[in-house]
C-alpha positions, 0 to 999 in steps of 0.5 A: 378070460376064457380060462375061468369059463373053462375052469368052471366047466371042469369043476362042474364036469367033475361032479359025480353023475353029472353029464354036461348038457344044454343045461350047462351052457345055459348056466354058463351063459350069464357068466359069459355075459358078465365077463364080456360086460366086465371086459368092455367096461375095463376097455372103455376105461383104458380108452377114457384114461388115454384120452384124458390128460390127467389120466383120470381115475375110474 
């Protein structure tokens, strides 16, 4: 998951005249939160699927 954030950072840092600052970190925080929430949802989904005999669909 961290590859996405790193790639975004590389793309942002390649913009001419852009200096990575604390503003970049603030902009990256929502993306990191979304990735973490997505990972938790996937993990919970795997646990639910593992616990149900039918392998329930989400």
